[in-house]
C-alpha positions in Angstrom: 0.6 0.1 -0.3 1.4 3.5 -0.8 0.5 6.4 1.4 -0.3 9.6 -0.5 -0.8 13.5 0.7 -4.5 13.9 0.6 -6.3 15.5 -2.0 -7.6 18.1 0.1 -4.3 19.1 1.2 -1.4 18.3 -1.0 0.9 20.1 0.9 -0.5 18.8 4.2 1.5 15.6 6.0 -1.2 13.4 6.3 -1.1 10.9 4.0 -3.7 8.2 2.9 -4.4 5.1 1.7 -6.9 2.7 0.7 -6.6 -0.8 2.7 -9.5 -2.5 1.1 -12.6 -1.3 -0.8 -14.0 1.0 1.6 -11.8 1.0 3.8 -9.4 4.1 4.1 -6.1 4.8 6.3 -5.1 8.1 7.2 -0.9 8.7 9.1 0.1 11.8 10.6 3.9 11.2 11.0 5.0 12.7 14.1 7.7 12.7 16.4 5.8 14.4 19.7 4.1 11.2 21.5 5.6 8.0 22.5 3.0 6.0 21.6 1.4 5.3 18.4 -2.5 5.4 18.3 -4.6 4.0 15.2 -7.9 4.4 14.5 -10.4 2.8 12.2 -13.4 4.2 10.5 -15.4 1.7 7.8 -17.7 3.8 5.9 -21.0 1.8 3.6 -23.4 3.1 1.6 -26.6 3.6 3.2 -29.1 2.1 1.7 -33.4 2.2 2.3 -32.7 0.5 5.8 -31.0 3.1 7.2 -33.7 5.2 7.7 -35.4 1.9 9.5 -32.4 1.7 12.0 -31.7 4.8 12.9 -35.4 5.2 13.9 -35.4 2.2 15.9 -32.7 2.7 17.7 -34.4 6.2 18.8 -37.5 4.9 19.8 -35.4 1.9 21.4 -33.7 4.8 23.9 -37.0 6.6 24.6 -39.1 4.0 26.1 -40.1 0.3 26.8 -43.1 -1.6 27.5 -41.6 -2.3 30.9 -39.9 1.3 31.4 -43.0 3.6 29.6 -41.1 6.7 30.2 -37.1 7.8 29.6 -36.7 8.0 33.6 -37.5 4.9 34.0 -35.8 3.8 31.6 -33.1 5.7 32.3 -32.9 4.3 36.5 -33.5 0.8 35.0 -29.8 1.5 32.8 -28.6 3.1 35.9 -29.4 -0.3 37.4 -27.9 -2.3 35.1 -24.8 -0.2 34.0 -23.8 1.8 36.8 
């Protein structure tokens, strides 16, 4: 894989490369730190199910049959996860 300057700023130190279809690596070399952090972000095209999936997540965050209000759900989640 060859890392090349980003298209947005050709003179920048950020280098980018394609690892696999839909997977890109962005690298900012520096000697300021002793550790290296790698962050992977995967992108995919949004299909017809994206709206339904997003809506379902919001509905499940707001209430359930056993916990009909946000407050009741928040208390239950606090009991489960602290």
